[in-house]
N, C-alpha and C positions, 0 to 999 in steps of 0.2 A: 724462591726464584720462578713458582709457582705461574705468581703473581705477574711477575714479567711477561711469562710468556704468553699470559692470560690477554695481558694489556697492548703485547705485541702480536696476538693475533685479533680485538679487535680493533685494529688501527687495521691490520691489511685487510681485514672486513671492511670498514674505511674506505681505503683508499682501491678496491677493488667494486664496490658499487659507486664512489665517484666515477671513474673509469668508463663502467661499468652504464650509466649512466648517460654516457654521451652518445657513443656510438646508437638510442634509442630512442632517448627525450629530444636531445638535440640536436636530429638531423632538417628535420626542415629547415631552424633558424638559422642552423648553420649553414646551408646552399644555397642561403637569400642575396648571398653577393655577388652571384653569376647574373642577377636579371634586375636588382630593384634599382639602383643609381639609374642604371641601364636603360629602364622604362623612364625614370624620369625627366632623361636626356634627349630621349626620345617619342617621335607620334608629331600627330599633327600640333598639339594642344602643347608639346614640351616646351619646356623655357631654353635659352639661349645658356650655353655655357661658360658667364663671365664669371667674375673670380667673385661678386656680391650674391651671385645665383651659389652657384659650387661649397661657395663659405656659411650661406643660409641653410639649405640642404643638411648640409653636410652635419651643423648644429642643430636640427631636427633630427639629425637622423639620432645622432650622438645619445639627442634629453629621451628619446622618445624611447630606447635602449632600455636608456638607466630609469624613467618612469613606467611605465606599464613594465613590459617585464624585469629589470633589477624589484622596484617598491611595489605595483601592484602587487605581479606575481609570484617572484621569486617570497617578497619579504610578508606580505599580507592574505592573499589568495589560499597560498597554500597553510594556514593557519585555520584553515575550513576544511578539514579533513574529518569523513567520514569513515571513523573506526580504523586509522588511518590512511583509506584508499582516497582517491581527490577525482578529477574529472564531472563532467556535464550530471552524469546519473547521480554518483556521491553528492552532489552539493543540491541537482533537487529533489531529492530524499531525506536532505537534512531540514531543504528551508519547508517540504510536506507535510514533516513529523513536529516544525515550532506552528502553523497553523492550528490543525486541530481539527477542530469539527464543523468547522464555517467550509459549507457545500463550495461558497460559489471564490471563496478568495484562492481553496485549492481546486476549481478550475482555472483558475488564470492565472496562478504558479504554474499550476500543470502544460496548463497551455504555451507560456514564457520558456518552460523548461526542453518541452515538443521541439522550438520553433529555434531551438539553439542546437539540440538534437538534429535537428534536418540541417542546418545551415552546416554540421560536420561532416555529413555526406556529402553535401556540396565541396567542400572542401575536400573532403579524400577523394573524391571524382580528377578535380581542377592539382590536386598538390602534385600528383606524382605526371600527367600532364605537362605543366611548365618545368618542373622539377629541372625533369633527361630532358629538356626538350632545347633547356636552356646551359644545358653540359652540353648536346649534340652541335649547338651555336657555332663551337673553339673551332670546327668544321670549317667554316666560312674564314674564318681569322686567321688559320694556317694557309689554308689559298681558296680564296671568290670560286673559284671551279667545283671547290666538292659540296657549296651550297645544294646542288641538289639532292643529295645526298643526305640532309637534316634530316629532314619528315620521314624518310625509309628505315634509318638508323633509329630512329626515336620511337616508332611503331615498332619497329623489332625487337630493340630489349624492354618495351612493356610488354608483347605477346610473349615472349620468352619468361619474363614477371612472373606472370599471372600465370601464364602456364605450369611453375612451379610448385605455386601457392600449397597444391593439397600437398609434395613433397613434407612441406614444411623448409623451418628455416634453418634446425636446431644445427646444421653440415655446414651451414656459411656465419651464422649468427658468431661463432668468435672472431671473426674479421671486425665487424661493424664495432666496436670499440678502438679497437688502433688504428684501421682505415679512417673514420673521424679524428680521430687526435691526430692522425700524423696530416688530414686535410686543416685541421684548426694552425696545427701548427704553417706549415705549407703559408698560407695566406694571411695569416700572422705576419708571416716575413717577408711575404713580399710588400705591405704593406705599411714596415716598417720600409723597408729598404727606400719606398718611395715619399714616405715620407722626411727622408735624411738629407734627399735630394731638395723638398719643398719647404722645409720644417714652419713655412708661413703659414700650413695648413692646418697646426695645432693651436691659433686664433680661433678658428674654429668651435671650439669645445668652450670656449666663451657664450651665454643663455643668449645674449643680448644680437646676436648675428640670428640664431631664432627666428627673437623680437623681431626684428628688423625687414627679416624675409618677406613675414606677414603681415605687414603691415604698407610696404613698398608693393607688394607682388596682388595682394586686394584680387581679384576674382581671378588670375589667374594661381593664384596662390590655392585654391581649391582644387584646380583641377591635379595642381604635383601633388598634395599632401596624399590624395589616392595613391600617388605613386609607392611614398617615401613610406605607408604604411605596412609596404609587402616588408620591411626591414622585421616586420616583429611577427611573420609570417609562424607559428610551431609553439605560439607562445603559450597554447593550451592545454600545449603538451608540458611544459613545469607541472603543470596541475592534474593531469592523467597519468600524468609516470610517477609518484609519490608512494602510489601503493605497491608498487615491485621495488623501488631504491630507496623510498626515505624520503625527508624533506632536508635534512643537514646533505646528504652527495650531491642531490640535484643543487643545492643554494652554492655548495662551496665550490662546482664545478661552471657554474654560473660567472661568478662574480672574478675566479680566479684561472679560469682556462677561455671559454667559448663568449665572454664579453669582453678581454681584452683582443682576442686577435679580430670578432668582428668588426669593431672599434679601432685595430689595423690596421685592418682590409678599408675600412670605407675612407677610413684618412687618409689610406695610401691611394686608391683612386678617387681621391677629390683631390692633391697633390700630383696625379697625372692629367686629373680635366683642366687644372690650374698652366701645367706646361704645355699641355697640345690636346684645345678644345677640338680636334677631329677625333679623339678617344673617345668621343660618346658613341661611336658605334660598337665598341666592345673594350670598356673599360675596365674590367675584369680582366679579362686575358690577353689583353693588353698592358697590363701590372707589371711584368717578364722578363725576361728579353726573347728572342725571338725564338731559340732555342728550348723556351722551355713549355712553348703551348701541346704538346705532342703530350710530352708527359704528365702537364697540367689536366690534361683533355679527358687523358686517361685516370689519373688521381678525379675529378671531378665526377665522372662517369659511372664509378665507382661507389662515389661516395654520395650521388642523387640517385642509385641503386636505395642506397641504402636508408634513405630519408623516404622514400617510396615507402620501401619494406618495414615500414617502421609506422608510414600514416594507413598501408592497406590492412597492419595487424591491429594497428584501433583501430580501426571498424567495424572488423572481426568480434573483437573488443565488444564493441558498443550495441553493436547485432545482437550479440548475446545474451548481454546486461539487459537489453529493452523485451528478449523474448522472455525470458526469466521473470521480469516484471508484468509481462501480462502489454506489455504494447507492440509487439508484432507476434503475430502468431509463431509457431512451431518451425526451425528451419532446423533445417540436419547443420549439426555445430560437433564438426570433425576433431580430435584433437591428435595432433601429427609429434608430439613429441613424450615418450614414455612419463620423463624424468621430467616434466615442466610443463605445468597442469596452464601456464599462460599463452605456447603455442595450439593457437585453433584453428581451424580454415571451418570459412561457413559457402560451399560450392553459391549458394543463389547469390549472398552479396559480390563472391569473385564476380561473378559471370556480369551485374549489373555493371561494377565497377569497371571492369577490363572493354565491355562495349560503352562506356562514355567514357574513360579517358581515350581507348584508340580512336573515336570519334571527334573528340576535342583534338586533337594533334589533327587528323585530317579536316579537322573544317578550320580551324585559325591558323594550322602554317608557323606559327612565330611566339616564343614564348611574351615578347610586347605586347600583342595581341589577348592572348592569355590572360595579362594582369586583370582587365576588366574588371573579366570574371575572377579572378582572382579576391581583388580585394573587398566586394563583398560578402563575401562568405567568411572570409576572416574578421571586419569589421562588423559584423551581424552576431557574431561570435561574441565577437568578447562583449557588445553592449548585452548579449542575454547572462555572459558571467556573471560583469558587476552589475545588474538588477536582479540577480541571484542572489549574490555574494552583500546585497542593502539589507534582508532579513535574520542575517547570520552576524550582524556589526557588535554587536557584544562578546563573542563566543570567538570570534577573529581580535578583537581587542578588549578584552577588556577593564583593560586598565584606563582608558578613556575614553570613550565613548564618545566623546564631540569631535576629538582629532577625529578620528576613524571616519566620521561618520561627514565630513568634511573632506579627506584627503578622497573619499569614495564617488563623492558629487564632484569634484574635480576629478576625476578621474573616466565618469560617465561621461562628462560637456566633450574630454576632449574622447573618448569615446566615438559619440554619438558627430562631434567635428568631424572625423574622419567616414564614419557612415552619409556622411553628406557627401563628404566629398567622392565620396565614391559613385552615389547616385548620379552624377553627371557623367559614370562610364556605365548608364546602365545600355541605350541601345549600343556600346562600344564592345560588350562584350557579356556587363556585368546581368541582361536576362539568363543566362545562363544559370548563376547560382540561385536567381530568384527560382527559375523554372524547375531547378533540380532539387533545393528549397520544400518549395512549394508542393513536390510530387513529392517529399519523403512525411510533411506535415504531413499530408491527405492520409493515406498509408495510415501513418498514426492514431491520431485523432478517428477515423472514420474504424482501426483495429478495437481499438480502448472503451470505444461507443458505442460498438458492434454488440462486445462483447458484457458493457452492462446490460445490454436491450436486452440479451441470449438470457442471461441469471434472470436477469424481470421477469422475464416471459416461465421461465425453471420453476421458478418460487413463487409464480401465480400459481402451478399445478403441486408443487413441492407438500407431504402432506407429514406433521411435524413427528420426530421417529417416536413419541411420546402416547402417539394414538395409535401409532403399529408394536409397540412392547402390549398397551392397553389392550390391546388386541386381540396380543397370542394368549393374553393372559385368560378372555373369558370363550374365545373363540379361536383354538391355535391353530395352527396350518400342521402340516405334517413335518417332522425336521428328517432332512437328511445328512450324513457322515460329510463332515469340511469346512471350509472357512470362505464362506462369500469377500468378498471385499470389490466395491462398489464404489466406483470412483467420479466425485461429482466438482462443479466447478462452484455450486452454491454451497455456504456458510452453515444456511440452516435447513433442517425439515427432511426427508427421502427424498434422493432421487428416484425420475421416475424410471429411473432403468430396472432399480429396487421393485419399485410395484406394477412394472410389465413383466419382470419375471416373475412375481408372485400370483398375479393372474392368470398367467398363460399355463406357467408347471403348477400349478397351485402347489407348494412348496417352499419352505426356507429351507439353507444351510442350516448346521448344530450353532455356528458364530455365525454374523452379521456386522460387517465394518464399511462404515458409509465414512468416505476418506476422503479429503483435500489436502493440497498442497501450497501449502501458499510463501508467496516470495517476502520478506519484512526488506521495510528502505533501508536496510544496513547489508557491509558489503556479506558479514560473514555470521552468520549463528551458533552460538556454541552445541554441544555434541547434548549437553544438559538441559537445553532450552530446546529438542530439535522435533518432541515429541508433545503432545497433548491428549489425553485420553476420557473420553466422556461415560459413564456405564448409563446405559437406560433402559436395564430389567432385561431380561429375556434372554439374554445372551446378545445385546445387539451394542453394539461400538459405535460412537463417532471416533473416528482420532482425524487430529487435524497436525501433519509434517510441513517444519518453518523451513523456509532456507533463506539464504543473505541471493542477493541478486549476482555473487560473484561465486557459487555453491554448483557444481551440479548437483541435481534433483538422480534419487535412483531409489525408488520406492522397494524393489525388496530389502536394499542391507538398511531399511531407514526402520523398516515393519521390525529387524529381527529386536533393534532395543527395546522394544515395546515390552519384552521380559520383566525389563529393571523393573518396570509399574507395574507388574504382575498379572499381563496380559500373552499371553506363550499363544503363539501361531504359527503350528508348521507351517512352511514352504512349499512342500511337497505335498499337500492337502489341500493346498490354494489355489481356488478360482479369483479371476480378477475380472467383473465387467466392466465395458468400457459401453459408453454412449456414442453412439454416431449419429450426431443428430442433421436431418435433414432441412433447411431451411427454407422456408418460402418468405420472400418480399410482402406484404402485405400494405395498406392504407391506413394502420394502426398508428400509434403516435409513438415517436419515438424518432426515425432518422425518414430523410428526403429517400423517396424507395431505389432510387440511382447509386443514391452509399450501401444500401443495403444490400445489393448485388453487388455491386465492389466488394463488401463485406464476406459474400457468402465467396465469393470467388477464393476470395484472400484462405476461408476457414477450407473449403476444398483443392487447396495446393500447401496444405499445412501437414507438417511431419506426420508420422504415423504415431499415435499416443503411445504406445506399447513399447517404437522403437525411441521414443523421445525421454522416454519415464522409466527405461532400460526394466520393463518385464518381462520374463521369457512367452515368446510367443503362444509356445503350448499349454499354458493359463490362461490364456484370454480366452475371454465368451465379450463376445461385440453385439450387441440391442439395436440398431436401427430405428428413430424416436423424430418424431414431423412435428417441428416445430414454427411457429408461425410470427415472423418479425413486426 
């Protein structure tokens, strides 16, 4: 009986995880039917809704969902997990680990990963704007007189959504999965009803229609491909969400709920276009009877809000990971739920996202115009994921490396084809993705290079700890009671703050600790591997504290575990010495001076170190240091 209960408990857990991931992982891709097909058949370069074009595009949609989302992400990419975690940072960390000590290759891979990270932030700005606006465009289907309300309604919803971020989503997250499951069931039923009226649309499942379309449409098909790729927006979320829900629940949810519902709805929209070509104005809302527009509008609004929230939360998580990996300066990261570690709020990122999203809504005014901006962010991220995954082919499918390599070449060609298709829309909004991505990449690259330069300059003046310990043997400084902890980013030598304190005060504490926090390229570092201690004699120690990029650093808490390695630290009698570097841009070799000034400005706006490391303020001593970059 006990075994039976356990089995039932595991089965219940799997079902809960499967249903739970629907609201978080699939929000973006599940709401793409609101605009994807409409964009393909609208605009100055759109195709006419002839039977050949409709069947060809529907065939492309079906096989794109099956190959890109199902085969590439659900079955292959998700094998490349970093201790159960997924996402662009997990993938980048895994690949960098395989490179070893090859600086050029390391920098190349890091640059590719940073491009993907930058494009994700571009995606995070555009996705809420296009999804909520596409839902609100149901107002003009209800009655053309409501068209002027679309933009104000969209802005209002988004302003409220961003304003509520500081409260967290715990109070409404319980609705995420039920609403998204209801959404998928409704759009699937709408599609099935439309298919029953025009069953010939089922023939489009044959790949010959997609191939014929690509061959006959020629140059125009390149333009349409830029719209068709919108059906896979949110595919990256399958990989990113595996750390929270696991591989199996996401795969089951995709193949048995999300994929069938999306396929039915897209085929239903295609069947509608075969019956009524004029429905290209909004084939999604016109799928059902006229009375269904209002409830469908309400459900679509809730679903797009959930999809937007998932994207915003994803941006917060990615920013937090980038901060811990030292790709970004210290930013305030607040927890919005006591019981759920994953629910965080990053005020700086929230402000930037809010301003960017609102400007996009006001500037573009419709989801069709925004589609041009969205495509490059989506396809660019897909290309980066495929490139990084090439370095892990043996891990992804150990049994047949040649087959896996061939598949990824095909995936890369598909991704590059869609990216090329979206470059035709650079002047129709695609420049927005490039602008956002370029700005984020500049900040990331500048901060990483600036930190390297800062550490190099500090190390140039550092004195080996062995030398300080040796001096204490023959020319000792007076020792005062207590423990002094000197935080430093450098991994070697004594920090300048220690030397400065000894020079000014002419004393050393009874116990001296030079402390460095290291973030490893893995999500979690077990407690047994958290602390590394080296004794230099004279009660002088170097301690390294290791965290994973998904872990919250807490220096006082970590130091309490030193007693298990024989080093006792009385936190009530410990002072923490922090360096406040006053950096000056110079013409020395390193970075261009304008980038050095940008780095200095970023450092000045970083969160205070004692807050970030959770050090009690009354135990902190700050020492100013002048550093010439």
